[in-house]
All heavy atoms as a GROMACS GRO file, in nm:
protein
  518
    1MET      N    1   9.036   2.348   3.385
    1MET     CA    2   8.944   2.396   3.479
    1MET      C    3   8.802   2.347   3.441
    1MET      O    4   8.757   2.372   3.331
    1MET     CB    5   8.947   2.548   3.479
    1MET     CG    6   8.847   2.613   3.570
    1MET     SD    7   8.854   2.790   3.561
    1MET     CE    8   8.954   2.827   3.698
    2PRO      N    9   8.734   2.274   3.531
    2PRO     CA   10   8.598   2.224   3.500
    2PRO      C   11   8.497   2.338   3.488
    2PRO      O   12   8.506   2.436   3.561
    2PRO     CB   13   8.566   2.128   3.609
    2PRO     CG   14   8.660   2.163   3.720
    2PRO     CD   15   8.778   2.230   3.662
    3VAL      N   16   8.406   2.315   3.398
    3VAL     CA   17   8.301   2.415   3.376
    3VAL      C   18   8.174   2.367   3.445
    3VAL      O   19   8.129   2.253   3.426
    3VAL     CB   20   8.276   2.436   3.227
    3VAL    CG1   21   8.161   2.533   3.203
    3VAL    CG2   22   8.400   2.481   3.159
    4ALA      N   23   8.117   2.450   3.531
    4ALA     CA   24   7.993   2.410   3.601
    4ALA      C   25   7.873   2.426   3.508
    4ALA      O   26   7.869   2.521   3.427
    4ALA     CB   27   7.971   2.503   3.723
    5PRO      N   28   7.782   2.335   3.507
    5PRO     CA   29   7.665   2.346   3.423
    5PRO      C   30   7.580   2.464   3.466
    5PRO      O   31   7.566   2.493   3.582
    5PRO     CB   32   7.591   2.215   3.442
    5PRO     CG   33   7.642   2.162   3.567
    5PRO     CD   34   7.775   2.216   3.589
    6GLN      N   35   7.526   2.532   3.365
    6GLN     CA   36   7.444   2.648   3.395
    6GLN      C   37   7.299   2.605   3.416
    6GLN      O   38   7.247   2.521   3.342
    6GLN     CB   39   7.448   2.750   3.280
    6GLN     CG   40   7.588   2.808   3.259
    6GLN     CD   41   7.590   2.901   3.140
    6GLN    OE1   42   7.493   2.913   3.069
    6GLN    NE2   43   7.701   2.968   3.129
    7GLU      N   44   7.238   2.659   3.517
    7GLU     CA   45   7.097   2.626   3.545
    7GLU      C   46   7.013   2.741   3.488
    7GLU      O   47   7.038   2.856   3.513
    7GLU     CB   48   7.073   2.616   3.694
    7GLU     CG   49   7.146   2.500   3.758
    7GLU     CD   50   7.112   2.488   3.903
    7GLU    OE1   51   7.006   2.540   3.944
    7GLU    OE2   52   7.190   2.427   3.976
    8SER      N   53   6.914   2.700   3.414
    8SER     CA   54   6.820   2.802   3.364
    8SER      C   55   6.715   2.828   3.472
    8SER      O   56   6.680   2.739   3.550
    8SER     CB   57   6.754   2.755   3.234
    8SER     OG   58   6.672   2.652   3.259
    9PRO      N   59   6.660   2.947   3.479
    9PRO     CA   60   6.561   2.972   3.584
    9PRO      C   61   6.433   2.896   3.565
    9PRO      O   62   6.355   2.883   3.657
    9PRO     CB   63   6.539   3.126   3.568
    9PRO     CG   64   6.590   3.164   3.435
    9PRO     CD   65   6.690   3.062   3.399
   10ASN      N   66   6.407   2.843   3.444
   10ASN     CA   67   6.282   2.772   3.418
   10ASN      C   68   6.302   2.621   3.423
   10ASN      O   69   6.208   2.547   3.391
   10ASN     CB   70   6.224   2.811   3.278
   10ASN     CG   71   6.188   2.959   3.275
   10ASN    OD1   72   6.146   3.015   3.375
   10ASN    ND2   73   6.197   3.021   3.160
   11SER      N   74   6.416   2.573   3.458
   11SER     CA   75   6.440   2.427   3.462
   11SER      C   76   6.373   2.367   3.582
   11SER      O   77   6.363   2.429   3.690
   11SER     CB   78   6.589   2.397   3.461
   11SER     OG   79   6.642   2.432   3.588
   12THR      N   80   6.325   2.247   3.567
   12THR     CA   81   6.262   2.171   3.676
   12THR      C   82   6.350   2.055   3.715
   12THR      O   83   6.424   1.998   3.627
   12THR     CB   84   6.123   2.126   3.641
   12THR    OG1   85   6.130   2.041   3.526
   12THR    CG2   86   6.033   2.240   3.614
   13ASP      N   87   6.344   2.017   3.835
   13ASP     CA   88   6.423   1.903   3.883
   13ASP      C   89   6.340   1.779   3.862
   13ASP      O   90   6.238   1.759   3.923
   13ASP     CB   91   6.455   1.921   4.033
   13ASP     CG   92   6.552   1.820   4.083
   13ASP    OD1   93   6.601   1.742   4.000
   13ASP    OD2   94   6.587   1.825   4.202
   14HIS      N   95   6.386   1.692   3.775
   14HIS     CA   96   6.308   1.572   3.738
   14HIS      C   97   6.338   1.455   3.829
   14HIS      O   98   6.281   1.347   3.812
   14HIS     CB   99   6.340   1.532   3.593
   14HIS     CG  100   6.293   1.633   3.499
   14HIS    ND1  101   6.160   1.654   3.467
   14HIS    CD2  102   6.360   1.726   3.423
   14HIS    CE1  103   6.147   1.752   3.378
   14HIS    NE2  104   6.272   1.796   3.350
   15ARG      N  105   6.419   1.473   3.933
   15ARG     CA  106   6.443   1.365   4.025
   15ARG      C  107   6.321   1.328   4.108
   15ARG      O  108   6.310   1.222   4.158
   15ARG     CB  109   6.562   1.397   4.115
   15ARG     CG  110   6.693   1.399   4.045
   15ARG     CD  111   6.801   1.435   4.139
   15ARG     NE  112   6.788   1.574   4.176
   15ARG     CZ  113   6.867   1.641   4.260
   15ARG    NH1  114   6.969   1.579   4.316
   15ARG    NH2  115   6.850   1.767   4.286
   16VAL      N  116   6.226   1.423   4.114
   16VAL     CA  117   6.103   1.394   4.191
   16VAL      C  118   6.026   1.282   4.128
   16VAL      O  119   5.963   1.201   4.197
   16VAL     CB  120   6.018   1.521   4.193
   16VAL    CG1  121   5.884   1.498   4.258
   16VAL    CG2  122   6.096   1.631   4.270
   17ARG      N  123   6.031   1.270   3.997
   17ARG     CA  124   5.958   1.164   3.928
   17ARG      C  125   6.023   1.030   3.936
   17ARG      O  126   5.964   0.929   3.902
   17ARG     CB  127   5.938   1.204   3.780
   17ARG     CG  128   5.852   1.321   3.763
   17ARG     CD  129   5.826   1.347   3.617
   17ARG     NE  130   5.803   1.487   3.596
   17ARG     CZ  131   5.836   1.552   3.487
   17ARG    NH1  132   5.897   1.490   3.387
   17ARG    NH2  133   5.813   1.679   3.477
   18ASN      N  134   6.149   1.026   3.975
   18ASN     CA  135   6.226   0.901   3.982
   18ASN      C  136   6.210   0.841   4.122
   18ASN      O  137   6.297   0.850   4.206
   18ASN     CB  138   6.374   0.927   3.950
   18ASN     CG  139   6.451   0.796   3.936
   18ASN    OD1  140   6.390   0.690   3.927
   18ASN    ND2  141   6.579   0.808   3.937
   19ALA      N  142   6.094   0.785   4.148
   19ALA     CA  143   6.069   0.721   4.276
   19ALA      C  144   6.024   0.578   4.254
   19ALA      O  145   5.908   0.546   4.246
   19ALA     CB  146   5.958   0.803   4.347
   20PRO      N  147   6.120   0.487   4.237
   20PRO     CA  148   6.084   0.347   4.206
   20PRO      C  149   6.005   0.279   4.314
   20PRO      O  150   5.920   0.194   4.280
   20PRO     CB  151   6.219   0.281   4.181
   20PRO     CG  152   6.316   0.362   4.252
   20PRO     CD  153   6.265   0.501   4.248
   21HIS      N  154   6.029   0.311   4.437
   21HIS     CA  155   5.953   0.238   4.545
   21HIS      C  156   5.810   0.285   4.550
   21HIS      O  157   5.720   0.204   4.572
   21HIS     CB  158   6.026   0.256   4.679
   21HIS     CG  159   6.152   0.186   4.683
   21HIS    ND1  160   6.165   0.048   4.710
   21HIS    CD2  161   6.282   0.227   4.665
   21HIS    CE1  162   6.288   0.011   4.706
   21HIS    NE2  163   6.364   0.121   4.677
   22ALA      N  164   5.787   0.413   4.528
   22ALA     CA  165   5.646   0.462   4.525
   22ALA      C  166   5.571   0.400   4.405
   22ALA      O  167   5.455   0.363   4.415
   22ALA     CB  168   5.647   0.614   4.515
   23ARG      N  169   5.644   0.389   4.291
   23ARG     CA  170   5.582   0.327   4.173
   23ARG      C  171   5.548   0.180   4.200
   23ARG      O  172   5.445   0.130   4.163
   23ARG     CB  173   5.671   0.342   4.052
   23ARG     CG  174   5.606   0.293   3.925
   23ARG     CD  175   5.700   0.292   3.807
   23ARG     NE  176   5.796   0.184   3.829
   23ARG     CZ  177   5.928   0.195   3.817
   23ARG    NH1  178   5.983   0.309   3.781
   23ARG    NH2  179   6.010   0.095   3.837
   24ALA      N  180   5.641   0.108   4.266
   24ALA     CA  181   5.620  -0.031   4.298
   24ALA      C  182   5.501  -0.050   4.394
   24ALA      O  183   5.421  -0.140   4.376
   24ALA     CB  184   5.744  -0.093   4.358
   25MET      N  185   5.483   0.044   4.489
   25MET     CA  186   5.371   0.036   4.580
   25MET      C  187   5.243   0.060   4.505
   25MET      O  188   5.143  -0.012   4.530
   25MET     CB  189   5.390   0.138   4.692
   25MET     CG  190   5.486   0.092   4.800
   25MET     SD  191   5.499   0.209   4.935
   25MET     CE  192   5.341   0.179   5.013
   26ARG      N  193   5.241   0.156   4.413
   26ARG     CA  194   5.120   0.181   4.334
   26ARG      C  195   5.083   0.060   4.244
   26ARG      O  196   4.967   0.022   4.237
   26ARG     CB  197   5.138   0.306   4.243
   26ARG     CG  198   5.124   0.435   4.317
   26ARG     CD  199   5.110   0.552   4.224
   26ARG     NE  200   5.223   0.557   4.128
   26ARG     CZ  201   5.337   0.620   4.147
   26ARG    NH1  202   5.359   0.683   4.257
   26ARG    NH2  203   5.428   0.623   4.053
   27GLU      N  204   5.185  -0.003   4.189
   27GLU     CA  205   5.160  -0.121   4.102
   27GLU      C  206   5.109  -0.235   4.189
   27GLU      O  207   5.023  -0.313   4.143
   27GLU     CB  208   5.290  -0.160   4.029
   27GLU     CG  209   5.332  -0.060   3.922
   27GLU     CD  210   5.463  -0.101   3.858
   27GLU    OE1  211   5.529  -0.198   3.900
   27GLU    OE2  212   5.503  -0.031   3.767
   28GLY      N  213   5.162  -0.254   4.307
   28GLY     CA  214   5.112  -0.358   4.397
   28GLY      C  215   4.970  -0.336   4.436
   28GLY      O  216   4.888  -0.426   4.442
   29ALA      N  217   4.936  -0.210   4.464
   29ALA     CA  218   4.799  -0.172   4.501
   29ALA      C  219   4.706  -0.199   4.384
   29ALA      O  220   4.593  -0.249   4.401
   29ALA     CB  221   4.791  -0.030   4.549
   30ASP      N  222   4.749  -0.164   4.263
   30ASP     CA  223   4.669  -0.188   4.143
   30ASP      C  224   4.644  -0.336   4.124
   30ASP      O  225   4.538  -0.378   4.083
   30ASP     CB  226   4.733  -0.124   4.020
   30ASP     CG  227   4.731   0.027   4.027
   30ASP    OD1  228   4.655   0.086   4.104
   30ASP    OD2  229   4.815   0.088   3.949
   31ALA      N  230   4.749  -0.414   4.147
   31ALA     CA  231   4.737  -0.562   4.131
   31ALA      C  232   4.638  -0.618   4.230
   31ALA      O  233   4.562  -0.706   4.199
   31ALA     CB  234   4.873  -0.630   4.144
   32ALA      N  235   4.643  -0.567   4.354
   32ALA     CA  236   4.546  -0.618   4.456
   32ALA      C  237   4.405  -0.578   4.419
   32ALA      O  238   4.312  -0.658   4.437
   32ALA     CB  239   4.584  -0.560   4.594
   33ARG      N  240   4.386  -0.460   4.367
   33ARG     CA  241   4.249  -0.418   4.326
   33ARG      C  242   4.200  -0.497   4.207
   33ARG      O  243   4.077  -0.516   4.192
   33ARG     CB  244   4.247  -0.272   4.297
   33ARG     CG  245   4.263  -0.184   4.419
   33ARG     CD  246   4.248  -0.037   4.386
   33ARG     NE  247   4.305   0.040   4.495
   33ARG     CZ  248   4.422   0.108   4.480
   33ARG    NH1  249   4.485   0.112   4.369
   33ARG    NH2  250   4.466   0.176   4.585
   34ALA      N  251   4.291  -0.546   4.124
   34ALA     CA  252   4.253  -0.627   4.010
   34ALA      C  253   4.242  -0.776   4.047
   34ALA      O  254   4.224  -0.860   3.959
   34ALA     CB  255   4.356  -0.611   3.896
   35HIS      N  256   4.258  -0.808   4.174
   35HIS     CA  257   4.248  -0.948   4.224
   35HIS      C  258   4.353  -1.038   4.163
   35HIS      O  259   4.326  -1.154   4.135
   35HIS     CB  260   4.108  -1.005   4.202
   35HIS     CG  261   4.001  -0.921   4.269
   35HIS    ND1  262   3.988  -0.915   4.406
   35HIS    CD2  263   3.908  -0.839   4.220
   35HIS    CE1  264   3.888  -0.835   4.436
   35HIS    NE2  265   3.837  -0.790   4.327
   36ALA      N  266   4.471  -0.986   4.139
   36ALA     CA  267   4.584  -1.068   4.088
   36ALA      C  268   4.644  -1.146   4.204
   36ALA      O  269   4.637  -1.105   4.321
   36ALA     CB  270   4.687  -0.974   4.024
   37ALA      N  271   4.704  -1.252   4.173
   37ALA     CA  272   4.771  -1.338   4.274
   37ALA      C  273   4.898  -1.272   4.325
   37ALA      O  274   4.966  -1.202   4.245
   37ALA     CB  275   4.800  -1.476   4.223
   38VAL      N  276   4.930  -1.293   4.449
   38VAL     CA  277   5.047  -1.228   4.507
   38VAL      C  278   5.176  -1.281   4.445
   38VAL      O  279   5.278  -1.211   4.441
   38VAL     CB  280   5.045  -1.240   4.663
   38VAL    CG1  281   5.077  -1.381   4.705
   38VAL    CG2  282   5.140  -1.142   4.728
   39HIS      N  283   5.175  -1.405   4.395
   39HIS     CA  284   5.300  -1.460   4.337
   39HIS      C  285   5.330  -1.404   4.202
   39HIS      O  286   5.435  -1.435   4.143
   39HIS     CB  287   5.291  -1.613   4.329
   39HIS     CG  288   5.194  -1.662   4.228
   39HIS    ND1  289   5.060  -1.680   4.259
   39HIS    CD2  290   5.211  -1.699   4.097
   39HIS    CE1  291   4.998  -1.720   4.150
   39HIS    NE2  292   5.086  -1.737   4.052
   40LEU      N  293   5.249  -1.312   4.150
   40LEU     CA  294   5.275  -1.251   4.023
   40LEU      C  295   5.356  -1.122   4.034
   40LEU      O  296   5.360  -1.042   3.941
   40LEU     CB  297   5.142  -1.219   3.952
   40LEU     CG  298   5.060  -1.340   3.911
   40LEU    CD1  299   4.930  -1.296   3.850
   40LEU    CD2  300   5.138  -1.429   3.817
   41CYS      N  301   5.420  -1.098   4.148
   41CYS     CA  302   5.506  -0.980   4.168
   41CYS      C  303   5.614  -0.978   4.063
   41CYS      O  304   5.689  -1.074   4.048
   41CYS     CB  305   5.565  -0.984   4.307
   41CYS     SG  306   5.680  -0.849   4.337
   42PRO      N  307   5.628  -0.870   3.986
   42PRO     CA  308   5.724  -0.868   3.877
   42PRO      C  309   5.868  -0.836   3.921
   42PRO      O  310   5.962  -0.840   3.840
   42PRO     CB  311   5.672  -0.752   3.788
   42PRO     CG  312   5.600  -0.661   3.880
   42PRO     CD  313   5.542  -0.751   3.986
   43TYR      N  314   5.889  -0.803   4.048
   43TYR     CA  315   6.019  -0.760   4.097
   43TYR      C  316   6.098  -0.870   4.159
   43TYR      O  317   6.044  -0.953   4.231
   43TYR     CB  318   6.006  -0.643   4.194
   43TYR     CG  319   5.945  -0.521   4.137
   43TYR    CD1  320   5.811  -0.491   4.157
   43TYR    CD2  321   6.021  -0.438   4.051
   43TYR    CE1  322   5.756  -0.377   4.098
   43TYR    CE2  323   5.968  -0.327   3.996
   43TYR     CZ  324   5.833  -0.296   4.018
   43TYR     OH  325   5.779  -0.186   3.961
   44ARG      N  326   6.229  -0.876   4.132
   44ARG     CA  327   6.319  -0.974   4.192
   44ARG      C  328   6.408  -0.908   4.294
   44ARG      O  329   6.466  -0.973   4.379
   44ARG     CB  330   6.404  -1.044   4.087
   44ARG     CG  331   6.318  -1.122   3.988
   44ARG     CD  332   6.246  -1.237   4.057
   44ARG     NE  333   6.151  -1.297   3.967
   44ARG     CZ  334   6.021  -1.300   3.992
   44ARG    NH1  335   5.970  -1.243   4.095
   44ARG    NH2  336   5.938  -1.356   3.909
   45ASN      N  337   6.422  -0.776   4.286
   45ASN     CA  338   6.503  -0.700   4.386
   45ASN      C  339   6.431  -0.703   4.518
   45ASN      O  340   6.310  -0.671   4.524
   45ASN     CB  341   6.520  -0.557   4.334
   45ASN     CG  342   6.602  -0.472   4.427
   45ASN    OD1  343   6.564  -0.453   4.540
   45ASN    ND2  344   6.711  -0.422   4.380
   46PRO      N  345   6.499  -0.743   4.625
   46PRO     CA  346   6.429  -0.752   4.754
   46PRO      C  347   6.362  -0.626   4.799
   46PRO      O  348   6.251  -0.629   4.858
   46PRO     CB  349   6.537  -0.796   4.851
   46PRO     CG  350   6.644  -0.851   4.765
   46PRO     CD  351   6.638  -0.782   4.633
   47GLY      N  352   6.423  -0.509   4.779
   47GLY     CA  353   6.365  -0.384   4.822
   47GLY      C  354   6.241  -0.350   4.745
   47GLY      O  355   6.138  -0.309   4.801
   48LEU      N  356   6.246  -0.362   4.614
   48LEU     CA  357   6.132  -0.332   4.529
   48LEU      C  358   6.019  -0.432   4.552
   48LEU      O  359   5.902  -0.400   4.548
   48LEU     CB  360   6.170  -0.323   4.385
   48LEU     CG  361   6.254  -0.205   4.347
   48LEU    CD1  362   6.302  -0.209   4.199
   48LEU    CD2  363   6.178  -0.074   4.370
   49ARG      N  364   6.058  -0.556   4.574
   49ARG     CA  365   5.955  -0.661   4.602
   49ARG      C  366   5.884  -0.628   4.732
   49ARG      O  367   5.762  -0.642   4.741
   49ARG     CB  368   6.019  -0.796   4.612
   49ARG     CG  369   5.916  -0.909   4.637
   49ARG     CD  370   5.983  -1.041   4.653
   49ARG     NE  371   6.032  -1.086   4.526
   49ARG     CZ  372   6.099  -1.192   4.508
   49ARG    NH1  373   6.126  -1.275   4.611
   49ARG    NH2  374   6.141  -1.233   4.389
   50THR      N  375   5.954  -0.579   4.834
   50THR     CA  376   5.897  -0.544   4.959
   50THR      C  377   5.800  -0.428   4.937
   50THR      O  378   5.688  -0.427   4.995
   50THR     CB  379   6.001  -0.508   5.060
   50THR    OG1  380   6.090  -0.621   5.080
   50THR    CG2  381   5.943  -0.464   5.193
   51SER      N  382   5.836  -0.330   4.858
   51SER     CA  383   5.751  -0.216   4.835
   51SER      C  384   5.625  -0.260   4.761
   51SER      O  385   5.513  -0.216   4.789
   51SER     CB  386   5.825  -0.110   4.751
   51SER     OG  387   5.927  -0.060   4.827
   52TRP      N  388   5.639  -0.347   4.662
   52TRP     CA  389   5.521  -0.399   4.588
   52TRP      C  390   5.429  -0.476   4.681
   52TRP      O  391   5.310  -0.456   4.678
   52TRP     CB  392   5.571  -0.492   4.476
   52TRP     CG  393   5.464  -0.533   4.378
   52TRP    CD1  394   5.430  -0.463   4.262
   52TRP    CD2  395   5.378  -0.645   4.381
   52TRP    NE1  396   5.332  -0.531   4.201
   52TRP    CE2  397   5.295  -0.642   4.269
   52TRP    CE3  398   5.366  -0.750   4.475
   52TRP    CZ2  399   5.199  -0.740   4.246
   52TRP    CZ3  400   5.268  -0.847   4.448
   52TRP    CH2  401   5.190  -0.842   4.338
   53LEU      N  402   5.484  -0.560   4.769
   53LEU     CA  403   5.403  -0.637   4.861
   53LEU      C  404   5.340  -0.546   4.962
   53LEU      O  405   5.223  -0.569   5.006
   53LEU     CB  406   5.489  -0.743   4.928
   53LEU     CG  407   5.533  -0.858   4.840
   53LEU    CD1  408   5.636  -0.944   4.918
   53LEU    CD2  409   5.417  -0.943   4.795
   54ARG      N  410   5.403  -0.439   5.002
   54ARG     CA  411   5.344  -0.347   5.096
   54ARG      C  412   5.224  -0.275   5.034
   54ARG      O  413   5.118  -0.264   5.097
   54ARG     CB  414   5.450  -0.240   5.139
   54ARG     CG  415   5.396  -0.146   5.245
   54ARG     CD  416   5.507  -0.054   5.295
   54ARG     NE  417   5.608  -0.134   5.365
   54ARG     CZ  418   5.740  -0.110   5.363
   54ARG    NH1  419   5.781  -0.008   5.292
   54ARG    NH2  420   5.820  -0.181   5.431
   55GLY      N  421   5.238  -0.231   4.914
   55GLY     CA  422   5.124  -0.173   4.839
   55GLY      C  423   5.011  -0.270   4.820
   55GLY      O  424   4.894  -0.239   4.835
   56TYR      N  425   5.046  -0.395   4.790
   56TYR     CA  426   4.948  -0.503   4.772
   56TYR      C  427   4.870  -0.523   4.900
   56TYR      O  428   4.745  -0.529   4.899
   56TYR     CB  429   5.018  -0.630   4.725
   56TYR     CG  430   4.930  -0.743   4.685
   56TYR    CD1  431   4.892  -0.758   4.552
   56TYR    CD2  432   4.880  -0.836   4.779
   56TYR    CE1  433   4.810  -0.862   4.510
   56TYR    CE2  434   4.800  -0.938   4.738
   56TYR     CZ  435   4.765  -0.952   4.604
   56TYR     OH  436   4.681  -1.054   4.570
   57ALA      N  437   4.940  -0.536   5.011
   57ALA     CA  438   4.873  -0.566   5.137
   57ALA      C  439   4.789  -0.447   5.185
   57ALA      O  440   4.677  -0.471   5.235
   57ALA     CB  441   4.981  -0.597   5.241
   58GLN      N  442   4.838  -0.327   5.165
   58GLN     CA  443   4.759  -0.210   5.208
   58GLN      C  444   4.632  -0.199   5.124
   58GLN      O  445   4.524  -0.169   5.181
   58GLN     CB  446   4.838  -0.084   5.192
   58GLN     CG  447   4.944  -0.071   5.300
   58GLN     CD  448   5.031   0.052   5.281
   58GLN    OE1  449   5.014   0.128   5.181
   58GLN    NE2  450   5.123   0.078   5.372
   59ALA      N  451   4.633  -0.228   4.994
   59ALA     CA  452   4.514  -0.218   4.914
   59ALA      C  453   4.416  -0.330   4.953
   59ALA      O  454   4.298  -0.306   4.948
   59ALA     CB  455   4.552  -0.229   4.768
   60GLN      N  456   4.464  -0.444   4.988
   60GLN     CA  457   4.374  -0.553   5.028
   60GLN      C  458   4.308  -0.522   5.162
   60GLN      O  459   4.193  -0.555   5.181
   60GLN     CB  460   4.449  -0.684   5.036
   60GLN     CG  461   4.466  -0.752   4.905
   60GLN     CD  462   4.508  -0.899   4.924
   60GLN    OE1  463   4.573  -0.933   5.018
   60GLN    NE2  464   4.471  -0.979   4.828
   61GLN      N  465   4.380  -0.458   5.250
   61GLN     CA  466   4.320  -0.426   5.377
   61GLN      C  467   4.214  -0.318   5.369
   61GLN      O  468   4.122  -0.314   5.447
   61GLN     CB  469   4.428  -0.381   5.476
   61GLN     CG  470   4.518  -0.495   5.520
   61GLN     CD  471   4.630  -0.443   5.608
   61GLN    OE1  472   4.639  -0.327   5.637
   61GLN    NE2  473   4.717  -0.535   5.653
   62GLN      N  474   4.224  -0.234   5.273
   62GLN     CA  475   4.136  -0.119   5.257
   62GLN      C  476   4.017  -0.150   5.166
   62GLN      O  477   3.938  -0.061   5.136
   62GLN     CB  478   4.212   0.002   5.209
   62GLN     CG  479   4.312   0.048   5.307
   62GLN     CD  480   4.393   0.165   5.255
   62GLN    OE1  481   4.378   0.205   5.141
   62GLN    NE2  482   4.482   0.212   5.338
   63SER      N  483   4.003  -0.273   5.115
   63SER     CA  484   3.892  -0.298   5.029
   63SER      C  485   3.771  -0.339   5.112
   63SER      O  486   3.782  -0.413   5.211
   63SER     CB  487   3.926  -0.411   4.931
   63SER     OG  488   3.947  -0.531   5.001
   64PHE      N  489   3.659  -0.288   5.076
   64PHE     CA  490   3.533  -0.314   5.146
   64PHE      C  491   3.432  -0.376   5.054
   64PHE      O  492   3.317  -0.335   5.045
   64PHE     CB  493   3.480  -0.184   5.209
   64PHE     CG  494   3.568  -0.128   5.314
   64PHE    CD1  495   3.638  -0.014   5.292
   64PHE    CD2  496   3.579  -0.190   5.439
   64PHE    CE1  497   3.724   0.039   5.389
   64PHE    CE2  498   3.663  -0.137   5.538
   64PHE     CZ  499   3.733  -0.023   5.512
   65ASP      N  500   3.472  -0.473   4.980
   65ASP     CA  501   3.384  -0.544   4.886
   65ASP      C  502   3.310  -0.657   4.962
   65ASP      O  503   3.361  -0.769   4.974
   65ASP     CB  504   3.461  -0.601   4.769
   65ASP     CG  505   3.532  -0.493   4.688
   65ASP    OD1  506   3.478  -0.381   4.689
   65ASP    OD2  507   3.634  -0.523   4.628
   66PHE      N  508   3.195  -0.627   5.014
   66PHE     CA  509   3.120  -0.726   5.093
   66PHE      C  510   3.027  -0.799   5.001
   66PHE      O  511   2.966  -0.759   4.914
   66PHE     CB  512   3.038  -0.661   5.203
   66PHE     CG  513   3.122  -0.596   5.306
   66PHE    CD1  514   3.093  -0.469   5.353
   66PHE    CD2  515   3.231  -0.665   5.358
   66PHE    CE1  516   3.170  -0.411   5.453
   66PHE    CE2  517   3.311  -0.605   5.454
   66PHE     CZ  518   3.278  -0.478   5.503
   0.00000   0.00000   0.00000
């Protein structure tokens, strides 16, 4: 008979912190603010690369450095 894991009332769900696409968007935005070249994207996974590029593009559109 399998035993169900017991949940303590003070435990927190750490899955909230596991958001790779949000992290990739933040990294892309940081790279755009640092004036890094777009070809320096560190991701090879198509989904994560898209998220990085989305963050990069959004940060470039919102810069008002005249």
